[in-house]
N, C-alpha and C positions, 0 to 999 in steps of 0.2 A: 504494500500500500504506500502510495506517495503522500507523505504528510508535510511536504515542504510547502509553505505559503509563499506565493510569489510576492516580491517586494511591493509592486503596485497595489495588489489586492490588500496586503497587510497594512499599508499606509491608509488606504481607503477605509478599512475597518476601524483602525485606530481613530481616524477622524470622525467616523460615525459614532463610536462610543463616546468620544469627547463631546460631540454635539449633544448626545443624550444627557450626559452628566451636567454639562454647563447649562443646558436649557432648563433642567429641573432645579438645580441649585440656585442659579441666578433668579429664576422665576419665583421660587419660594422666598428668597431673600427680599425681592422687590415687592411682592404682593402680600406676603404673610406678615403677621405681627405677633409679638409675644416672645417670651424668654426661651422658648423651645427651638427657635430658629437655628441657633448655633449648634445645639446638640443634634438636631436632625441632619444638618449639613455634615457634621462630623461622622454621624452614623452612615450616611450615604458614601462618604469618602472611604471609610473603613471597609464597607461592603465591597466597593470597587477594588480597593487595594487587596483584599483577601482573594477576590476572584483572579486578579493578576498573579498573585503569589501561587495559588493552587494551580492555575493554568500553566505557569512556568514550570512547576514541578511535574506536570503531566497527570495530575490527580483526576482530571475530568476526561482523559483520553479514552475513547471507546475502542475496544479491540475484540477479535473473535475469541480471545483467551481470558478476558476479564469477565467473571460471572456476574458481578454487580456493576451496573452502569452508574458510576458515582455522579455523573453529570445530572442524572435525574434528581438527586438530592439538591444539587445546586439550583435547579430550576424550580422545584416544588417547595422546598422548605421555607424560603423567604416569604411566600404568600400566606400560609397560616400564621407565621410569626407576625407579619404585618397586620393581618385581620385581628389577631388577639390584641395587639396594641391599640387598634382602632376602637375596640369594644369598651375599653377602660377610659373613663374620664381622666384626662391628664393635660398637662401643658401642650403635649403633642396634638391631641384632638382639638384643643382650643385654637392652636395654630392653624391646623388644616381647615377648621370651620371659619377662620378669618379670611380665607382665600376665596375670592369670587369664583363661581363656577365657570365663568367665561375664561378666566385665566387658567384654570385646570384643563379646560378643553384646548385652549390655544397652545399650551406648552407642548402638546403632542404633535405639533408640526414636525418635530424631530423624527417622526416615523418615516419621513421621506428617505431617511438614511438606509431604508431597506433596499435601496438601489444597489448596495454592495453585493447583494445576493445575485442580482441580474449580471453584475460585472463578473462575479465568480463563475457564473454559468457560461457567460460569453468566453471566458478564458479556459473553459473546459475543466474547471476544478471543482465545481459544485453541480450535482445532478439537477437536470431541468425539473424533474417531478417535485423537488423541494424548492429550488431557487425561484421558479416563476410564480407559483401561488404565494409563497412567503413574501417575496419581493414586491410583487404587484399589489398584494393586499396591504402591506405596510405603506406603500406609496399612496394608495387610495385613501387610507385612513388619515395619513399625514396631510395630504392636500385638502381634505375635507375639513380638517380641524379649524382653520381660521374662519371658514364660512359658517360652520356651526356656531362658533363662538360669537361671530357677528350677529347671527340671528337671535341669540340669547339676549341681546341688548334690547329687543322690543318688548320683553317681559310677557310674551303671550304663552298660553298653555301649549299651543302648537309647537312653538320653538322649544319648550321644555321637552315635549315628546320626541322631537327630532334629536335633541341632545341625548336622550335616553337611548334611542335606537342607534345613534352613532357609537355610544359606549358599548352597547351589546355587540355591534358589528366589530368593533375594535378588539374586544375580548375573544370573539369567535375566530378572528384572523390569527391571533396569537396561539389559540388552542390548535388550530389547523397546522400552523407552522411547527409547533412542537411535535404533533403527531407525525407529520411528514418527516421531520428530522429524526425521530426515533425509528421510523420505518426504513430510512435510508442509511442509518448508521450501522457499522459492523457490530455483531453481538453473537455470543455463543448460543443464545436461545434460538436464533434463526439466522440463516444467511440473509444478506441484504434483501429486503422484500421488494424494494422499488429501485431499480436502476443500479448503477455502480456505487460502491461504498462512498458515503458522505463523511470522509474522515476528517476533513478540515474543520467542520463545525464544532468538534470537541477539542480543537487545538488553539492555542494562543496565536493571534488575538481574537479569532472568530468566536471562541468559546465565551468571550465576555458578553456577546449578544444574548445567548440563552440563559446564562447564569446571572446577568445583571440587568440588561435592558428589558428582557421579556418579563420577569417578575415585577420589576419596577413599573412597567407599563400597565400590567394587570392591576397593581395596587392603585395607580393613578386613576384608572377607570372606576375602581371600587369607591375611591374617595369622591370622585365626581358624581357617581350615582347616589351616594349617600347625601351629598349636598343638594342634589336635585330633588330627592325624596323628601328631605327636610323642608324644602321650600314649598313643595306640594302639600305636605301635612299641615303646615302653618297657614296655608292659604295666602301667604304673603310672598310676592315675587321679589327677588333681589333687585336693588335699585339700579336705574340706568346710570352710567357713568357720565362725567361732565361732557366728554366729547360727543356722546350720543344726544344729550340734551341740547347741545349747541347747534346741532345740524338737523334736527327734526322737531316737528311739532307733535307733542304727545297728547292725544285726546283722552279725556276722562273715560275710564272703563270700569264698569261694575263687575267685579269678579264673581263668577257663578258660585253660589253657595256660601258667600261671605259678604260682610258689610263693608268691605274695603274698596275705596275708589282709588285708582291709580291715575295720575295725571299731574299737570302743573299745580293743581290745588287739591292734593290728595286729602281725603277726609274719611272719617268713619261715620257710617249712617246706620 
């Protein structure tokens, strides 16, 4: 098996992972408030550093002779840990609740970095059955992110539902990518099910995508859905930002099932 990562592809992957890290950390710092910002950023940095260390040691490498695919733990474990942290009232949850849903959606523009899978396929180093669905799906989710975020600015129930569906599609894309990655990776349980072995996905630097970017994206989707659900339960939509108010006339709207009027002269009736 050829496990050498071409220099051009490696640089592209490193740039993609850096885009994910910087998009999330800078976005959290700029839009979030509270004392937990520093700790959360430190945690994300430590998570990425651990992935780099274990990847360099070959801990995630999948082979026909390794009975336990360690990479599966790297993909799955961060998600229940993150969900557990989200269930407990803490400075972390208060920080995440301070971030506007629009910002949580917009930050996933970084998903366009999935183009690296297309590049790997074009170079003949990543099987098409994995690279094309995973890459195209990520690009589509990333390109849609700023448009969905912009629609949230009008405060309508239709826009909220659109954002919910966008999050569901984003999670589905990640689940499909992981399933295809597992099906194309060498394993003692089965020979490669789909196409030639997808060995590079478990090697540094590509392994940082499944063990860092994928679970991080899933958790971002979960946090966004949590914020959208909270807004729906309260029957109060998050406020428009100053740029939206400056560029459009907001007509008074009576929200269905509640006494809240949204508009330039919002009032309770």
